[in-house]
C-alpha positions, 0 to 999 in steps of 0.5 A: 161927290162920288160917281156911281158908274155903270158899265161903260161909263167914265169919270175924270180922276182929280188926282194921280195917287189913288187907292182901288178897293175891292170887296167881294163875297168870296176870296178873289185874286186882284191884279192889274195890267199896263197897256200902251196907247193901243191897250196892248200889254207888252209883256209879263213885266207889265202885269201885277199879280200875286207872284209879282205884286209890284210894277212901276206905279202900281202895287197889288195884294200877294194873295187871294182875299175877299177885300183888297187895296191896290195902290196906284201912282199914275205919275210913276207909270212909264211914259209909254203906259196909257191904260191900267186895267184892274183884273179880278179872278176866282182862285182855282181848286176843289170846293171853290166857286168856279164862276162869279155868278155863284158869289156876291157881286164884287164892288170896286171903289176908286178913292183918294189918299184920304179915303174919300170915294171918287168913283164906284162900280158894282159888277152885276150881271156876271154868270159863268165868268171866272175872270173879269176886267173890272175897271180901267184907268186911261189917259185922256187929253193930258189927264186921267179918267176911270171907266167901268168895264165889267168884261167877263171871261168864261175861260178865265184868267188865261183868256182875259190876258190873251185878250190884252195881247199878253204873250204866253197868257196861259203860262202866266195865268197858270203861274198866277194861280199856282202862286195863289194856291201855294200862298194858301198854306202860309196865309194868316187868317184873321176873323172877319169884322162884325159890327160888335167887334170893330177895332177901337182905333187910337189916334197916332198923330196928325194925318199925313198930307197928300204930298208927304210920301205916305202910301196909297193905303193909309195906315189908319184908314178904318176898314173891316178885316178881310176874310180871305177864307182861302185856307178853308174853302177846300174843307168840307162843309163850306166856309167856316162860321166865325160866330161865337157859339155862345153869342147872344143876338142883342148888342154886346156890352160896350168895351171899357173906356180909356182913361182921360188923356191930355188934349192932343195926346194919344189915348191911353191903351186899355186891355180889352178895348175891342167889342165882344161879349166876354173879356176873352173875346174882346182881347181876341178882337183887340189882338187882331186889331193890333196885327192889322194896325201894325201891317198897315203902319209898316205898309205906309212906311214902305210905300212912302220910302218907295215913293221917295226913292222913285221921286228922287230917281225921276228928278235925277233923270230929268237933271241928267237928261239936260246937258246944261245941268248934267255937269258942274255946280248946277248938276251937283246942286240938283242932286243934293236937292233931290237927295235932301227931298228924299231924306225929308220924305223918308224921315217924316214917314219914319216919324209917323211909323215910330208914333204908330209903333210907340202906341202899339208897344204901349197897347201890347204892354197892357194887353200881354199881362191881361191875357188868359192862359189860352192866349198867353206865352209860356212865360206869362204868370197866368200859368202859375194859377192854371186850372183845367177849364170848364169850356173851350176858349175861342182861340189859342196862341200858337206863336208870335209874329213880327216885322223887321221895322217893328222894333221888336214888337211881337203880335200873338198869333191866335187860331180859332178853336176848334181847329179849322185846319191842320198844322204842318211844322216844317222840320227842314231847312226853310231858307231862314237865317235861323234854319241855316244856322241850325243842323238838320238833326237839331231842326227835327228835334226842335220841330217835335218839341214845338209839336209837343208844346202845341199838343200840351197847350191844346190839352190845357185849354180844353175841358177834361176828357174832351180832347185826345192826342194820338201819336204816330212815330214810325221809327221811334225817333221822337221818344225823348221829345214825347216824354212829357206827354208819355210821363203825364199819361195824357196820350190816348195810347202809346206812340205808334211805331212801325207799319202796323202801328201806323195802319192801326191808328189811321184805321181807328181815326178814319173809322171815327170820321166815317161814323160821325159823318154818316150819323150827322148826315142821317140826323142820328147822332144818338146811334153812334157806337157807345165806345166811340170817343166823340171828343176832339182828336189830335193826331201828331205825325212825326217824320212824315212820309217815312213809314207811310205806304200809299194806303197810309198816305191816302188815309192821311189825306182823307183825315186832312180833308174830312177830319176837321169838320168832325173833330179830327185834326192833324199836327204834322212834323215833316220836311217839305223836301222829303215829302216832294218825293211823292210828287203832286199827290201831296200838294193838296195835303201841304196846302190845306194846312197852316205851315209853321216852323220850329225856328224864326222864319218869315213865311206867313202872309197877312191878307191886307198887304201881303207882308212876309211876317216872321213867325216865332214858335212859343217856347217855355223859358229855359229851365222852366217846368211849366209844361210838366206842371200843366200836364200834371194838372191835366192828368190829375183832372182826368184821374190818371195820376202823374207818374 
């Protein structure tokens, strides 16, 4: 029976391994503090937050999101900890809600490992507060209880941490907000789950028992996808509307049924088994479902391994603390038993992960050949039958994502169209092994080749004459990489070089953004000048910030902020370290864009458990002319002829 708590009410917790689920109407930062018998937090090491997401017995998300799952193991807490307080805070930044009164009331639920709710609490009555202590778990007469708190703080996270006795509360709060803000530029944003787009889950073997070392966040627990929206709320026009522009209001047709299977066997995967009006929409939802499943399966495995190691350490500590069993045969047997139990738990966790991976690999094997061109890799045979489309697809593939435990399984990274934010291709040394093994000149060349491949794909998935590409190459250093676009004649004009060229292109696109915005605000779209191209525009900027003066930087920031809402998008090729020369003035530009790399790099985070995913850019097969062939068809459709 679920206890629906009101502020100040408490409830006994029947178990010590728990999950705390947070649902909010806007992205929030979720964290927790550990307090002693007086409720005092003894230091920053007793605070779990996005920049330090694990403390003993507790794990929180590494970024802001509308939905969170916090894993709690009360038995693994230090003995001096008597209280765990769950904190929620609103991310700081322009365009974000500054108070909880402006968003839907957050809902917090304490559940067991099986997902059954133990206690829930809706945080109503908040107004000017930007941070709130939601729940606290506390020791009581040898057991644990949960209390609904709901104490808000108008002065934000710093005031809340100071109220719990944290030394340097202001500095810690600032570092938390900075970590959240920096994470926005590397977050992978899935679509929110709708009733007609729910993931069809396939059984992957028997559920784990509460004592088998599985984590507090079960891999197969059904949950709507979280929409962190953190990467979009800085843009004009408010949150992005993910509704399909051609979706009807009635229920969509059901997804195709899986073929029958033998009893006890997992269902056979089917391409397009998610909800949606079209096969493209079903595949889109299915791919994001696979991404979520892999994230949770790996989170389950990692948590189980951590639990097994922690349990072994505790058993060894108890053994070594007793002088009678510290040495001799008894001590050796205790150590062997502890290690054997650890190996058993991790082995069972690996078996569960291998089942999940095998099912996902089988699903990938049927999904990849069924993908349309917009979702497919350059090596997919679908490009051999490519034709210029008549309408814009829902999304486009910009790379692949994988995890080290995934046995090589790759999940397509899809972004919605029209693009909702710019893309920053980092041409510098990012710290990955692949980047370290690549020279600086080669990284810059690969970054520009990645930009050209993305531009070619954008041209290929848009109808003829509905997408234009502009290029700024101040020093003319990317002529070789730009040659496929130049030869095809698909650019809106020659690549702009020098200060005059930079100024001309930026002035042209800034004027377009200004005119379209004014026309939309005045409700006079028909009054736009006849020479104005109202189609989607892409600006490729190479080697930024070289060749940019202060005015040009200001115009570029303006395009990054205001452009996406009226069809002007940025694709920047730049070394982040070079851009630091401008100081904090470029931080908003950096954070507003999705950062990718020209070589494999583990910098993208998911909104569920905050894994560091390895991103791999899309590349045409060695010696393939698929890029030239696709651009030739695009040029022919435009009547430009291929030279």
